[in-house]
Phi, psi and omega in degrees: 000179184289140176268315181240142174233133178244145175226129181236132176225142175225135180230131174248127173245123179253130185233141184285342184248314183265161177301164176293132178246129181246126183237147176234150178223144176214140178217150175222138179226137180231146177255116179281317175202189181301338183248345187231129177229154182229153182217151168219139182219146173225144179205155169243155179207160173221164180215118177288147178295145175300146179298324185290336172286328188274329191236352183251153174232154173240117176247131181234155171299131187212181186264026179275179178310313185269001179081004180239136176242119180274114182277333183214123181249130184287149181222080183298349182267010179297144175248171182293140170291151179236151172217138175239137185217147174221148184216137172231140178212163177220136184239133174251111179277103181291312179207186182305324186253357190226135172216163182239133180235146176233125185228133171238143185216158184218129174240136180233133172251090181293337180218112188227143176268123180263000000 
């Protein structure tokens, strides 16, 4: 059987308001023996802001000068959130129906909507 497996993915999203976003994914999995395999993966992702965050507002009666308190203020200038993630894992196959996995991962948000 295969000892190493590689997976590569590229995705382009074109949006009429936001910039074109290109994301990449890569994974490699290796089998050490019949019971132990290891894997490494890296990926990028993005999430466009929801329309209600960009364009809607919520106004409630409040104790401001005008008597209106804005709980949510629209922001049409928001940009997509970005995420970079990496993962490393090891699987030990105890028997046909049982395995043990150890996984460590890291996520970085270079651009996040708060």
